[in-house]
C-alpha positions as CSV (number, residue, x, y, z in Angstrom):
1,M,20.0,1.3,-7.7
2,R,21.1,4.9,-7.3
3,Q,22.9,5.8,-4.1
4,G,23.5,9.2,-2.6
5,R,25.3,10.2,0.6
6,D,22.2,9.5,2.7
7,A,19.7,7.7,0.5
8,R,19.4,4.7,-1.8
9,V,16.8,4.8,-4.5
10,V,15.7,1.4,-5.9
11,A,13.8,1.4,-9.1
12,V,11.5,-1.6,-9.7
13,T,10.1,-2.4,-13.2
14,G,7.7,-5.0,-14.4
15,P,6.0,-7.7,-12.3
16,L,7.0,-8.5,-8.8
17,D,6.2,-12.1,-8.0
18,L,7.7,-15.3,-6.6
19,D,9.9,-15.6,-9.6
20,S,11.1,-12.0,-9.8
21,V,11.1,-10.4,-6.3
22,A,14.4,-11.9,-5.1
23,P,16.6,-9.0,-6.3
24,L,14.5,-6.4,-4.5
25,E,14.5,-8.6,-1.3
26,E,18.3,-8.8,-1.5
27,V,18.7,-5.0,-1.9
28,L,16.4,-4.3,1.0
29,R,18.1,-6.9,3.2
30,K,21.5,-5.4,2.4
31,A,20.3,-1.9,3.1
32,A,19.0,-3.0,6.5
33,E,22.3,-4.7,7.3
34,D,24.2,-1.6,6.3
35,G,22.1,0.6,8.4
36,A,20.9,2.7,5.5
37,A,19.6,6.1,6.6
38,L,16.9,6.2,3.8
39,V,15.8,3.6,1.2
40,V,13.3,4.8,-1.4
41,V,11.7,2.1,-3.6
42,D,10.4,3.6,-6.8
43,L,7.3,1.5,-7.8
44,S,6.1,3.7,-10.7
45,A,7.1,1.1,-13.3
46,A,5.9,-2.0,-11.3
47,T,3.1,-3.6,-13.2
48,F,2.1,-6.4,-10.7
49,A,2.8,-7.6,-7.2
50,D,1.7,-10.7,-5.4
51,S,1.7,-11.9,-1.8
52,T,5.4,-12.7,-1.9
53,T,6.1,-9.0,-2.7
54,V,3.8,-7.9,0.2
55,N,5.8,-10.2,2.5
56,V,9.1,-8.7,1.3
57,L,7.9,-5.2,1.8
58,L,6.5,-5.9,5.3
59,Q,9.8,-7.6,6.3
60,A,11.7,-4.6,4.9
61,H,9.4,-2.2,6.8
62,D,10.1,-4.2,10.0
63,A,13.9,-4.2,9.4
64,L,14.3,-0.6,8.1
65,G,11.5,1.2,10.0
66,P,11.1,4.8,8.9
67,A,14.1,4.5,6.7
68,L,11.9,2.6,4.1
69,R,9.8,4.7,1.8
70,L,7.7,3.5,-1.1
71,A,7.4,6.0,-3.9
72,A,4.9,6.5,-6.8
73,P,3.2,3.1,-6.6
74,S,1.7,2.2,-10.0
75,A,-2.1,1.9,-10.2
76,A,-1.9,-1.9,-9.9
77,L,0.2,-1.7,-6.7
78,M,-1.9,1.1,-5.2
79,R,-4.9,-1.1,-5.7
80,L,-3.2,-4.0,-3.9
81,F,-2.0,-1.7,-1.1
82,T,-5.6,-0.3,-0.7
83,L,-7.3,-3.7,-0.8
84,T,-5.0,-5.2,1.8
85,G,-4.9,-2.2,4.0
86,L,-1.1,-1.8,3.5
87,D,-1.7,1.8,2.5
88,T,-2.2,2.5,6.2
89,V,0.9,0.5,7.2
90,L,3.6,1.2,4.6
91,P,5.0,4.7,4.0
92,L,3.7,5.7,0.6
93,Y,4.7,8.9,-1.3
94,D,3.5,10.4,-4.5
95,S,7.0,10.6,-6.0
96,V,10.6,9.8,-5.4
97,A,11.3,13.4,-4.9
98,K,8.7,13.7,-2.1
99,A,10.0,10.5,-0.5
100,L,13.5,11.8,-0.5
101,G,12.5,15.2,0.9
102,A,9.8,14.4,3.4
103,E,10.2,14.3,7.1
104,P,10.1,10.7,8.5
105,A,7.0,11.4,10.6
106,A,4.9,12.8,7.7
107,P,4.4,10.3,4.9
108,L,2.0,11.3,2.2
109,G,-0.1,8.1,2.2
110,A,-3.2,7.5,0.2
111,H,-5.5,7.7,3.2
112,D,-4.6,11.3,4.1
113,G,-5.9,12.9,0.9
114,D,-2.5,14.0,-0.4
115,R,-2.2,11.2,-3.1
116,E,-3.0,12.2,-6.6
117,G,-5.1,10.0,-8.7
């Protein structure tokens, strides 16, 4: 995890499932407890996610609100988000840089035509 003055960037790699999602869940829980101003989860290297991961992300969204931003979801995760409708619920951004620089009220989700790919 990288941490700046106002933002935390959490890079996720490999599969996210029941056996591997606990560290992400802990980081997000701690960020919520600390009142983090901005938490960006870099999903560009995530290769898989299951329902456990969906639950962790939804709980983090509830706890962090607009402070949570998901960046650069891999094709596998974007497919999951689209199939489940989470692309309309979770704040998705094309890149970490865009997630760090965007206004809270203007996420660049897949449904608004700004996603590449």
